[in-house]
C-alpha positions as CSV (number, residue, x, y, z in Angstrom):
1,W,-59.4,-71.8,-24.1
2,Y,-55.2,-72.6,-24.7
3,N,-52.3,-72.8,-22.6
4,R,-50.2,-69.8,-21.7
5,L,-46.7,-69.0,-20.6
6,Y,-46.0,-66.5,-18.7
7,I,-42.2,-65.6,-18.1
8,N,-40.7,-62.1,-15.6
9,F,-37.1,-60.9,-16.4
10,T,-36.0,-59.3,-13.8
11,L,-32.6,-57.2,-14.4
12,R,-30.6,-55.5,-11.9
13,R,-27.2,-53.8,-12.5
14,Y,-24.9,-53.5,-10.6
15,I,-23.5,-50.2,-9.9
16,F,-20.6,-50.7,-7.6
17,F,-18.2,-51.5,-11.0
18,F,-19.1,-48.1,-12.8
19,L,-18.6,-46.6,-8.8
20,L,-14.9,-47.3,-9.0
21,Q,-14.0,-47.1,-12.7
22,T,-16.4,-43.8,-13.7
23,Y,-17.7,-42.1,-10.7
24,F,-15.0,-41.7,-8.4
25,P,-12.4,-40.9,-10.4
26,A,-14.7,-38.3,-11.8
27,T,-15.4,-37.1,-7.7
28,L,-11.4,-36.8,-7.2
29,M,-10.6,-34.8,-10.4
30,V,-13.4,-32.3,-9.2
31,M,-12.3,-32.0,-5.7
32,L,-8.2,-32.2,-7.3
33,S,-9.4,-28.7,-8.9
34,W,-10.4,-27.4,-5.7
35,V,-6.8,-27.5,-4.3
36,S,-5.8,-24.7,-6.5
37,F,-7.8,-22.3,-4.9
38,W,-5.6,-22.5,-2.1
39,I,-2.2,-21.8,-3.9
40,D,-1.2,-18.6,-4.1
41,R,-2.5,-16.5,-7.2
42,R,1.3,-15.5,-7.9
43,A,2.7,-19.3,-8.1
44,V,1.0,-19.7,-12.1
45,P,2.4,-22.1,-13.3
46,A,1.2,-24.4,-10.6
47,R,-2.2,-23.2,-10.5
48,V,-2.1,-23.9,-14.9
49,S,-0.4,-27.2,-14.6
50,L,-3.0,-28.4,-12.2
51,G,-6.0,-26.7,-14.1
52,I,-5.0,-28.0,-17.4
53,T,-4.3,-31.8,-16.0
54,T,-7.8,-32.0,-14.4
55,V,-9.3,-30.8,-17.7
56,L,-7.6,-33.5,-20.1
57,T,-7.9,-36.3,-17.0
58,M,-11.8,-35.5,-17.4
59,S,-11.9,-35.5,-20.9
60,T,-9.6,-38.8,-21.3
61,I,-12.7,-40.3,-18.3
62,I,-15.7,-39.0,-20.7
63,T,-13.4,-41.0,-23.8
64,G,-13.2,-44.2,-22.3
65,V,-16.8,-44.4,-21.0
66,N,-18.5,-43.2,-24.3
67,A,-16.1,-45.9,-25.8
68,S,-17.3,-48.9,-23.9
69,M,-20.6,-47.9,-24.0
70,P,-23.2,-48.8,-26.5
71,R,-23.7,-46.0,-28.8
72,V,-27.5,-44.3,-28.4
73,S,-29.5,-41.2,-29.1
74,Y,-30.6,-40.1,-26.0
75,I,-28.6,-38.8,-22.8
76,K,-27.6,-41.4,-19.9
77,A,-27.0,-40.8,-16.2
78,V,-23.3,-41.0,-16.4
79,D,-23.1,-38.9,-19.4
80,I,-24.8,-36.0,-16.9
81,Y,-22.6,-36.7,-14.2
82,L,-19.7,-36.7,-16.2
83,W,-20.3,-33.5,-18.1
84,V,-21.5,-31.4,-14.9
85,S,-18.1,-32.4,-13.2
86,F,-16.0,-31.3,-16.1
87,V,-18.0,-28.5,-16.0
88,F,-16.9,-27.8,-12.5
89,V,-13.2,-28.6,-13.4
90,F,-13.2,-26.3,-16.4
91,L,-14.8,-23.5,-14.3
92,S,-12.1,-23.4,-11.3
93,V,-9.5,-23.1,-14.3
94,L,-11.9,-19.4,-15.8
95,E,-11.7,-18.9,-12.3
96,Y,-8.0,-18.5,-11.7
97,A,-8.2,-16.6,-15.4
98,V,-10.3,-14.1,-13.6
99,V,-7.7,-13.7,-10.3
100,N,-4.9,-13.4,-12.6
101,Y,-6.4,-10.7,-14.5
102,L,-8.1,-8.5,-11.3
103,S,-4.4,-9.2,-10.0
104,T,-2.5,-7.6,-12.9
105,V,-5.0,-4.4,-12.8
106,Q,-4.6,-3.7,-8.9
107,D,-0.7,-4.2,-9.5
108,R,-1.2,-1.7,-12.2
109,R,-3.3,0.1,-9.8
110,E,-0.8,0.1,-7.1
111,R,2.3,0.8,-9.3
112,K,0.4,3.9,-10.6
113,M,0.0,4.9,-7.0
114,R,3.3,4.5,-6.2
115,M,4.2,6.6,-8.9
116,R,2.3,9.3,-8.0
117,A,2.9,9.5,-4.4
118,R,6.8,9.8,-4.9
119,S,5.9,12.9,-7.5
120,Q,3.8,14.4,-4.9
121,S,6.1,13.8,-1.8
122,L,9.2,16.2,-2.9
123,P,11.6,17.3,0.0
124,C,11.5,20.7,1.1
125,T,13.9,22.5,2.6
126,C,13.2,24.9,6.2
127,G,15.7,27.4,7.7
128,I,16.7,26.1,11.4
129,S,19.1,27.4,13.5
130,G,22.2,25.6,14.2
131,T,20.7,25.4,18.3
132,R,17.6,23.8,16.6
133,T,19.3,21.3,14.7
134,M,18.3,17.6,14.9
135,T,18.2,14.4,12.8
136,M,15.5,13.5,11.5
137,L,16.1,11.3,7.9
138,D,15.3,8.2,9.9
139,G,12.7,9.4,10.8
140,T,13.0,8.5,14.6
141,Y,12.4,11.8,16.4
142,S,9.4,12.9,19.2
143,E,6.2,14.6,18.4
144,A,7.1,18.0,20.1
145,D,10.0,18.2,17.7
146,T,7.5,17.5,14.7
147,N,5.3,20.2,15.6
148,S,8.1,22.7,16.3
149,L,8.1,22.3,12.7
150,A,4.8,24.5,12.3
151,G,6.8,27.9,12.0
152,Y,8.9,28.1,9.6
153,T,8.7,28.7,6.1
154,E,9.7,27.2,3.0
155,E,12.8,28.1,1.5
156,P,14.6,27.2,-2.1
157,M,17.9,24.7,-0.8
158,V,21.1,27.2,-1.7
159,P,24.2,25.7,-0.5
160,E,25.8,28.0,1.8
161,E,28.6,29.7,-0.2
162,E,26.1,31.0,-2.7
163,Q,24.4,32.7,0.3
164,E,27.2,34.2,1.8
165,E,28.4,35.1,-2.2
166,L,24.4,36.8,-2.9
167,H,23.5,37.9,0.6
168,E,26.6,38.8,2.2
169,V,25.6,37.7,5.4
170,P,28.6,36.5,7.6
171,E,26.2,34.2,9.7
172,K,23.2,32.2,7.7
173,P,21.0,29.7,9.7
174,E,22.1,25.6,8.8
175,H,19.8,24.4,6.5
176,M,18.5,20.9,6.4
177,V,16.0,18.5,4.7
178,V,12.9,17.6,5.7
179,H,10.6,15.2,4.3
180,L,7.0,16.1,3.4
181,S,5.6,13.3,5.3
182,V,6.6,13.4,8.8
183,S,5.7,11.1,11.0
184,S,6.3,9.9,14.9
185,E,7.5,6.3,16.3
186,S,4.0,5.5,17.1
187,T,2.6,6.1,13.3
188,T,5.5,4.5,11.8
189,A,4.6,0.9,13.9
190,K,1.1,1.4,12.8
191,K,1.6,1.8,9.3
192,K,4.1,-1.3,10.0
193,K,1.8,-3.7,11.3
194,S,-0.7,-2.4,8.3
195,L,1.5,-3.2,5.5
196,R,1.9,-6.5,7.0
197,K,-2.0,-7.3,7.3
198,L,-2.2,-5.8,3.9
199,N,0.3,-8.2,2.2
200,I,-1.6,-11.2,3.9
201,I,-4.8,-9.9,2.6
202,Q,-3.0,-9.5,-0.8
203,N,-1.8,-12.9,-1.4
204,T,-5.4,-14.9,-1.0
205,H,-7.4,-13.1,-3.7
206,A,-11.3,-12.9,-2.0
207,I,-13.0,-14.7,-5.3
208,D,-10.1,-17.2,-4.2
209,K,-12.0,-17.2,-0.1
210,Y,-15.6,-17.6,-1.9
211,S,-14.7,-20.1,-4.6
212,R,-13.7,-22.7,-1.3
213,M,-17.2,-22.6,-0.2
214,I,-19.2,-22.4,-3.0
215,F,-17.6,-25.0,-5.5
216,P,-17.4,-28.0,-3.2
217,G,-21.5,-26.4,-1.9
218,S,-23.0,-26.9,-5.0
219,Y,-21.0,-30.1,-5.9
220,I,-22.3,-31.8,-3.0
221,F,-25.8,-29.8,-4.1
222,F,-25.5,-31.4,-7.2
223,N,-24.8,-35.1,-6.0
224,L,-27.3,-35.0,-3.6
225,I,-30.0,-34.5,-6.2
226,Y,-28.3,-36.6,-8.6
227,W,-28.2,-39.6,-6.1
228,S,-31.5,-39.1,-5.3
229,V,-33.3,-39.2,-8.7
230,Y,-31.1,-42.3,-10.7
231,C,-31.0,-44.2,-6.9
């Protein structure tokens, strides 16, 4: 028999220092990257500068943490948190790249549709006597006047002097230009309201709306799993 000495060392790490220096700034940078989802997609300098700033700040935090800790060959818990946060910030920048590209494609399509609509909606002339002349250029007319145009035939627009020389008719009915897309006051008001709604919808892209919910929800889910495992 011989005497033995038992020594138990209980080590406890205070995580409050790492919360202030590492976890809290990284979380704020991720939350700051979500602000770009509420900025108008047409504000390119604002969203790009915000995304680049958050990415550079996250890389600076990762570099500072790695410099203050010993170099080991395994992955630390703080490395997992920082790199996942960096991925979230980087994905927010990629999200705006996708939104900007889709917005450019959508604008090109709308421009082509407007060009086609302008080329197809050519003016036509309808022969109308002097007793049935009315002002239609401003679009303020009743449905009865619009329906009365259905019986008139489409004729080429020729000046009155040339008509008298060609046909030698002393009195010719007056001609007026009527646009093919005629509508009443009620339909024009509805179109204006629909155009306002479309402008409001197009300012915020659908991808931004989904990102406002997906990014915070997935990051909160990651934090729940992380702190339940490593605490």
